[in-house]
Phi, psi and omega in degrees: 000153181281163182291341181267015177293150182297137180263154182287131174241120180088183184288160174293157178299148182298152179292146179232154182296334179269011177298125181298336179285350181251001185283135180289164181286327184291142176286333179235082186300322182295323178293318178296321178295320179297318180297314180296320180295316179298318180298319180291323176296317177299319177298316178299314180295325177298319179292321176297318178298322177297318179300317179294314182297321180290323180293319180293319178082172179056036180214061183299325180295316180292325177299316180294317182295313184290317180292314179297317178296320179297316179295316180296316182294315179296318178297320178296317180297316179294320179296316178296321177300311182290325185279319189255342186243001175256152177300139181246114178282200002277154176246142181239145176214127178288147177219153187270337179200171184267000180248130180246154176285165178300321179296321180292319179296317178296320179295319179295316179299316179296321181293316179297316179298317182294316181292321177297317177296323180294321179299318181286321181292334181298329182247058182299324181299313181293322178298317178294319180293322178296317178297320179296312180296319179295320179295315179298318179299314180298321182291312184290332178288346174286336183303302181296328179296313182290320181293326181294340178291335179072176179289159177295136185293332182060228180255024185295337177286333184261331187233153173244185179271005174284127178227182177298129175072021174293135181275133177281129179225159176282179182296337177264011174088009182277131178296155180255118177269154182298340180264002185289321183260136172284162177300130184093357180281158181217146184205143174271128184230165181221162171287143181304134181094352183226034180297139180090353181285121182295327181292334187257358184293136183229141175261120183260129184232135168257110193298148182287167177262152176290327179209171184300330183258001182276151177289163177304142185269121178232112178232120178237150177295165177305138182089352180235022185296337180252020182273351176250162179216124178051043176088357182271140167227157182220135179229152173301139182273356181273120181297140181282000176276291181229010175088011178292154179286123179273094189243003182257121181246123177261104187295323185293324183256359181055054182229147170256138184237130173274123184286346184284306184231018171062032170290141182239131183240137180274112184295326186279352182238039178075024178059039175288147180286132179252343181201150176097183188276354182299127185271344186221160175294160172288131177300138182260141177260120179289135186246157171208175178233140179275185184295337179271358180088008178273143182283138177222166178268141174289328180195184173279185176293147179268009177204166180291142179266163175084192184289170181287159175211168190303317186273003183297128181293000000 
């Protein structure tokens, strides 16, 4: 255009629904809108289904189907909205020069903003469905994130479920009587009510005899002389190196062996480490027997069990 072409004075004319710059690409916009809306509804239902499947648990296949289907459906709906229901350029307009007046720039900005808003407002249904589906997706994706955090640890690093007068039981809940183990026998035990807990597992040993006619051998460090009963001693089964279960008992040498990194603990000297990377003795559980002859703990452990950690005293 020539430099003497008429210049714009005032704002651009208001946007109109028949503006060619606002016409969607689809020949049948209502049909395209229906397809996009159905896809977004399917996506929303998929996310709800994923939330239910994840909450119920034990349904990895349904979790994959519902989450994958929800993402695909919502993505298809948004893509269809953008491809078929948004204006498709390019648009050309002749101009006489590259410099605009302040009024023209303000008018152009207002026109673009108005037309963009009109394009989005025209499809309020799709906008609402997209917001609904996105919100549902965001909420249900929080489920695995929050569950993966697990429960708060509390004092589980410092304390176990062994307390005063806890009854020693096997993994199937059977009480341990003083006559149950032969001399040289070994058994993994737990406090009643907490069978299977790795933090509470204890290895119970009835110490061997020096000879066939000798009494059971009980040797405890100073301060622990009454921590055994009728030849029994009990130690935490969690290795102080990395927490592996110390389950190998060598009767001839009175030693406990960790099978992971071969730490060796002397049973007769408070389970102090004699070989391997374990830095500390196995914590000992003080034992007693009740009137029925069943083994019980005098108290809980007097120190944290398992491997070291930053706050360990």
